[in-house]
C-alpha positions as CSV (number, residue, x, y, z in Angstrom):
1,M,4.8,-16.2,7.3
2,S,6.4,-15.1,3.9
3,F,5.1,-12.3,1.8
4,V,1.4,-12.5,1.1
5,S,0.0,-11.9,-2.4
6,G,-0.6,-8.2,-2.7
7,K,-4.0,-9.0,-4.4
8,V,-5.1,-11.0,-1.3
9,L,-4.0,-8.2,1.1
10,L,-6.0,-5.6,-0.8
11,E,-9.0,-7.8,-1.3
12,K,-9.2,-8.7,2.4
13,A,-8.9,-5.0,3.4
14,H,-11.6,-4.0,1.0
15,E,-13.9,-6.9,2.0
16,F,-13.6,-6.5,5.7
17,G,-13.4,-2.7,5.8
18,F,-9.9,-1.9,7.2
19,A,-6.7,-0.4,5.8
20,L,-3.1,-1.5,5.4
21,A,-0.5,0.8,6.7
22,T,2.6,1.1,4.5
23,F,5.8,1.9,6.3
24,Y,9.1,3.2,4.8
25,T,12.3,1.9,6.4
26,S,15.8,2.3,5.2
27,D,17.7,0.5,7.9
28,L,17.4,-2.9,9.7
29,K,16.8,-1.3,13.1
30,S,13.6,0.5,12.1
31,L,12.4,-2.5,10.1
32,K,12.7,-4.7,13.2
33,T,10.7,-2.3,15.3
34,V,8.0,-2.1,12.6
35,L,7.7,-5.8,12.4
36,S,7.8,-6.3,16.2
37,V,4.9,-3.9,16.8
38,A,2.8,-5.2,13.9
39,Q,3.3,-8.8,15.2
40,E,2.3,-7.8,18.8
41,L,-0.9,-6.2,17.4
42,E,-1.4,-9.1,15.0
43,S,-1.8,-6.8,12.1
44,P,-1.1,-7.2,8.4
45,I,1.1,-4.4,7.0
46,V,3.1,-3.4,3.9
47,V,6.7,-2.4,4.0
48,Y,8.9,-0.4,1.7
49,T,12.7,-1.1,2.0
50,P,15.8,-0.7,-0.1
51,E,16.4,-3.5,-2.6
52,S,19.6,-4.3,-0.8
53,F,17.7,-5.6,2.3
54,P,17.9,-9.4,2.8
55,R,14.6,-10.8,1.7
56,N,15.2,-14.1,3.5
57,Y,15.7,-12.2,6.8
58,I,12.4,-10.4,6.3
59,K,10.5,-13.6,5.5
60,E,12.0,-15.5,8.4
61,T,11.4,-12.7,10.9
62,S,7.9,-11.9,9.9
63,R,5.0,-13.7,11.7
64,I,2.3,-11.6,10.1
65,P,0.8,-11.2,6.6
66,L,3.3,-8.9,5.0
67,G,3.3,-7.0,1.7
68,F,6.5,-5.9,0.0
69,Y,6.1,-2.6,-1.8
70,S,7.9,-0.9,-4.7
71,R,7.4,2.1,-6.9
72,V,8.0,1.5,-10.6
73,K,8.1,3.8,-13.6
74,D,9.2,1.7,-16.5
75,F,9.6,-1.9,-17.6
76,S,13.1,-2.1,-16.3
77,S,12.0,-1.2,-12.8
78,V,9.0,-3.5,-13.1
79,F,11.2,-6.5,-13.9
80,S,13.6,-5.6,-11.1
81,A,10.7,-5.5,-8.7
82,L,9.5,-8.9,-9.9
83,R,13.0,-10.4,-9.4
84,S,13.1,-8.9,-5.9
85,E,9.8,-10.6,-4.9
86,H,7.8,-7.4,-4.4
87,T,4.1,-8.1,-4.0
88,V,2.7,-4.6,-4.4
89,L,3.8,-2.3,-7.3
90,S,2.8,1.4,-7.4
91,I,2.8,3.4,-10.6
92,E,2.5,7.2,-11.0
93,P,1.8,7.9,-14.7
94,S,4.3,10.2,-16.4
95,L,3.0,9.7,-19.9
96,N,-0.2,11.2,-21.5
97,Y,-3.5,9.5,-20.5
98,E,-3.7,7.0,-23.3
99,E,-0.1,6.0,-23.2
100,S,-0.3,5.6,-19.4
101,I,-3.3,3.4,-19.8
102,E,-1.4,1.1,-22.2
103,F,1.7,1.0,-20.0
104,I,-0.2,0.2,-16.8
105,R,-2.4,-2.4,-18.6
106,K,0.8,-4.2,-19.7
107,V,2.3,-4.1,-16.2
108,V,-0.9,-5.6,-14.8
109,S,-0.8,-8.4,-17.3
110,L,2.7,-9.2,-16.2
111,C,1.8,-9.2,-12.5
112,V,-1.4,-11.2,-12.6
113,P,0.2,-14.7,-12.8
114,F,2.2,-14.0,-9.7
115,G,-0.6,-12.5,-7.6
116,I,1.2,-9.2,-7.5
117,A,-1.1,-6.2,-6.8
118,V,-0.7,-3.1,-9.0
119,E,-1.8,0.3,-7.8
120,A,-1.7,3.5,-9.8
121,V,-2.1,7.2,-9.1
122,L,-5.3,8.6,-10.4
123,N,-4.5,12.1,-11.7
124,K,-8.0,13.0,-12.8
125,S,-10.8,12.0,-10.5
126,S,-13.5,12.4,-13.2
127,L,-11.9,9.5,-15.1
128,A,-11.8,7.1,-12.2
129,E,-14.1,4.5,-13.7
130,D,-12.6,4.6,-17.1
131,F,-9.0,4.4,-15.7
132,A,-9.9,1.5,-13.4
133,L,-11.7,-0.5,-16.1
134,R,-9.1,0.0,-18.8
135,T,-6.0,-0.6,-16.8
136,G,-7.3,-3.4,-14.6
137,V,-5.4,-2.1,-11.6
138,D,-6.1,-3.6,-8.1
139,A,-6.3,-0.2,-6.4
140,L,-6.5,3.5,-7.2
141,V,-4.0,5.8,-5.5
142,L,-5.4,9.2,-4.4
143,K,-3.2,12.0,-3.2
144,Y,-3.8,14.1,-0.1
145,P,-5.5,16.6,0.1
146,I,-8.2,15.1,-2.1
147,R,-11.6,16.3,-1.0
148,L,-13.5,13.7,1.0
149,E,-16.7,14.1,-1.2
150,I,-14.6,13.2,-4.2
151,L,-13.1,10.2,-2.4
152,R,-16.6,9.1,-1.5
153,E,-17.8,9.4,-5.1
154,I,-14.8,7.4,-6.5
155,K,-15.4,4.6,-4.0
156,K,-19.0,4.5,-4.8
157,N,-18.5,4.4,-8.6
158,T,-15.5,2.0,-8.7
159,C,-16.2,-0.3,-5.7
160,M,-12.5,-1.1,-5.4
161,P,-9.6,-0.6,-3.0
162,L,-8.4,2.9,-2.6
163,V,-5.0,4.1,-1.5
164,L,-4.2,7.4,0.2
165,E,-0.7,8.8,-0.1
166,G,1.0,12.0,0.8
167,I,0.4,11.2,4.5
168,G,2.8,13.3,6.7
169,K,2.8,15.1,10.0
170,K,0.5,17.8,8.8
171,V,-2.5,15.6,8.0
172,S,-5.1,15.7,10.7
173,K,-6.3,12.5,12.4
174,E,-9.9,13.6,11.8
175,Y,-9.3,13.8,8.0
176,L,-7.7,10.3,8.0
177,K,-10.5,8.8,10.1
178,D,-13.1,10.2,7.7
179,A,-11.1,9.0,4.6
180,L,-10.8,5.5,6.1
181,E,-14.5,5.4,6.9
182,L,-15.2,6.3,3.3
183,G,-13.3,3.4,2.0
184,V,-9.5,3.9,1.9
185,N,-7.9,0.5,2.2
186,K,-4.2,1.4,2.3
187,L,-2.4,4.3,3.8
188,N,1.1,5.2,2.6
189,V,2.8,6.7,5.6
190,E,5.4,8.6,3.8
191,M,8.2,9.3,6.2
192,D,11.6,7.5,6.6
193,L,11.4,5.9,10.0
194,S,15.1,5.3,10.2
195,H,15.7,8.8,11.4
196,K,13.5,8.3,14.5
197,K,14.2,6.8,17.9
198,T,13.0,3.3,18.4
199,S,10.3,4.5,20.9
200,E,9.0,7.0,18.4
201,I,8.8,4.4,15.6
202,A,6.9,2.0,17.9
203,R,4.4,4.7,18.8
204,L,3.9,5.7,15.2
205,V,3.4,2.1,14.0
206,E,1.0,1.4,16.8
207,S,-1.1,4.5,16.3
208,S,-1.1,3.9,12.5
209,I,-2.3,0.3,12.8
210,K,-5.0,1.2,15.3
211,L,-6.1,4.1,13.1
212,C,-6.3,1.8,10.1
213,G,-8.4,-0.7,12.0
214,S,-6.1,-3.6,11.1
215,E,-5.3,-4.7,14.6
216,G,-6.1,-8.4,15.0
217,K,-6.8,-8.8,11.3
218,A,-3.8,-11.2,10.7
219,S,-6.1,-14.1,11.5
220,L,-8.1,-13.4,8.3
221,F,-5.1,-14.7,6.3
222,W,-4.6,-18.0,8.1
């Protein structure tokens, strides 16, 4: 299966109450392990790889619904991501609030015709509804360690997919379970897997998928 529309991935996760694990790989060996475990568990996932990675190889190797993730900060990086067939773009605003709204809104308008999902970091939780409405993003990115009661309120008020990032070794499994139950639909597992042994990568991918509740969810996309 080739890359799936990022919008569809997030919509399904939101509708059926599971999360997409996003894995960072910088070499082919770790990517193969990630894809192999995800395919065995029949789980949709999202991957982040260097732009030099062969897209055709990833498409031909993958037998699962797969999202291709990129971080963008300006229009140059946006157009580069579009050319590279990325399906999920993530933006962390570096401008003031109104300028960030305008920039993100324009990126969303560029991505809509291609089914590309745009997620953006929410820096002020009190502005979640305004930010979501005016930008038109597909998901709001919340940074650990956001308080769970704030996460709950944002999900309730926006009724949209939420992304949790800043996930490293120090985050407790209890916190993640609670966040997922409250409506997080994408986990950005922010560690480069290429520095780990194959067995360690396999265990991490398996545990992340099972934690996200995405095991067996590949069939939702067929």
